[in-house]
Backbone as CSV, one residue per row, in Angstrom:
resi,resn,N_x,N_y,N_z,CA_x,CA_y,CA_z,C_x,C_y,C_z
1,MET,19.274,30.598,6.115,19.581,28.912,6.744,17.673,28.395,6.887
2,ASP,17.682,29.538,7.006,15.767,29.077,7.086,15.017,29.203,6.023
3,PHE,15.661,29.541,4.830,15.359,29.917,3.699,15.500,28.332,3.370
4,ILE,17.368,28.181,3.359,16.937,25.645,2.751,16.484,25.691,3.380
5,LEU,16.304,24.985,4.668,15.018,25.028,6.051,13.642,24.549,4.775
6,VAL,13.342,25.791,4.550,11.402,25.139,4.096,11.811,24.787,2.514
7,LEU,12.628,25.467,2.014,13.629,24.764,0.444,13.964,22.825,1.092
8,ILE,13.919,22.696,1.230,14.480,21.065,1.738,13.278,20.447,1.889
9,VAL,12.597,21.101,2.899,11.161,20.148,3.572,10.153,20.421,2.569
10,SER,9.832,21.646,1.862,9.816,21.547,0.798,9.717,20.630,-0.733
11,VAL,11.026,20.673,-1.045,11.522,19.123,-1.793,10.973,18.218,-1.397
12,THR,11.241,17.303,0.092,10.889,15.917,0.461,9.399,15.911,0.975
13,HIS,8.756,17.408,0.788,6.774,16.642,1.330,6.877,16.149,-0.857
14,ASN,6.681,17.307,-1.292,6.328,17.003,-2.631,7.014,15.802,-2.984
15,TYR,8.429,15.240,-2.877,8.868,13.817,-3.318,7.976,13.101,-3.198
16,TYR,7.561,13.163,-1.724,6.215,11.766,-0.629,5.386,12.287,-1.839
17,ILE,4.070,12.946,-1.795,3.581,13.437,-3.236,3.844,12.652,-3.610
18,VAL,4.293,12.368,-4.573,4.417,12.132,-5.746,4.653,10.551,-5.420
19,GLU,5.158,10.118,-4.663,5.476,9.107,-4.609,4.544,7.972,-4.191
20,ASN,3.823,8.893,-3.574,1.827,8.415,-3.175,1.251,8.076,-4.684
21,TYR,0.857,9.621,-5.128,1.060,9.946,-6.605,1.547,7.367,-7.410
22,ASN,2.411,7.505,-7.390,2.428,6.172,-8.409,2.259,5.511,-7.730
23,ASP,2.368,5.635,-6.589,2.229,3.764,-5.982,0.306,4.167,-6.455
24,ILE,-0.521,5.173,-6.271,-2.196,5.179,-6.722,-2.076,4.277,-7.977
25,VAL,-1.231,5.128,-8.497,-1.273,4.893,-10.546,-0.710,3.799,-11.249
26,TYR,-0.072,2.659,-9.911,0.586,1.609,-10.216,-0.122,0.255,-9.368
27,LEU,-1.271,0.985,-8.688,-2.312,-0.524,-7.670,-3.671,0.235,-8.768
28,THR,-3.984,1.444,-9.408,-4.162,1.212,-10.420,-4.670,0.308,-11.938
29,GLU,-3.345,0.762,-12.469,-3.264,0.085,-13.242,-3.516,-1.159,-13.377
30,MET,-2.969,-2.097,-11.570,-2.560,-3.209,-11.338,-4.319,-3.304,-11.844
31,PHE,-4.936,-3.121,-10.992,-7.074,-3.414,-10.629,-7.456,-3.167,-12.095
32,MET,-7.062,-2.358,-12.685,-7.057,-2.221,-14.154,-6.707,-3.568,-14.981
33,ILE,-5.812,-4.035,-15.174,-5.644,-4.784,-15.320,-5.883,-6.263,-15.406
34,SER,-5.918,-6.514,-13.770,-6.435,-8.265,-13.563,-8.760,-8.472,-13.803
35,PHE,-9.263,-6.864,-13.839,-10.442,-6.703,-14.436,-10.854,-6.001,-15.079
36,LEU,-10.019,-6.292,-16.264,-10.393,-5.797,-17.653,-10.650,-6.557,-18.817
37,PRO,-10.518,-7.962,-18.527,-10.755,-8.803,-18.828,-12.209,-9.495,-18.037
38,LYS,-12.770,-9.141,-17.279,-13.881,-9.515,-16.326,-15.029,-8.520,-17.148
39,ILE,-14.414,-7.387,-17.762,-14.770,-6.157,-18.173,-15.571,-6.288,-19.487
40,ILE,-14.553,-6.724,-20.266,-14.323,-7.116,-22.059,-15.524,-8.329,-22.247
41,THR,-15.948,-9.619,-21.123,-16.095,-10.443,-21.612,-17.710,-9.875,-21.208
42,THR,-18.079,-9.157,-20.486,-19.089,-8.349,-19.819,-20.101,-8.116,-20.969
43,MET,-19.480,-7.335,-21.871,-20.121,-6.651,-23.224,-19.726,-6.819,-24.340
44,ASP,-19.289,-7.999,-23.807,-18.929,-8.844,-25.027,-20.673,-9.939,-24.845
45,ALA,-20.930,-9.830,-24.240,-22.283,-10.792,-22.791,-23.360,-9.801,-23.516
């Protein structure tokens, strides 16, 4: 019983970590997409 409980807790914990990671990746992609044109124009100039 304890083992199953620990397993469930660890799985949900890992799930939350993955969800947070996905949010960070999403925000980073949005940041890059919004700033990429400015970076490219600065490099061209």
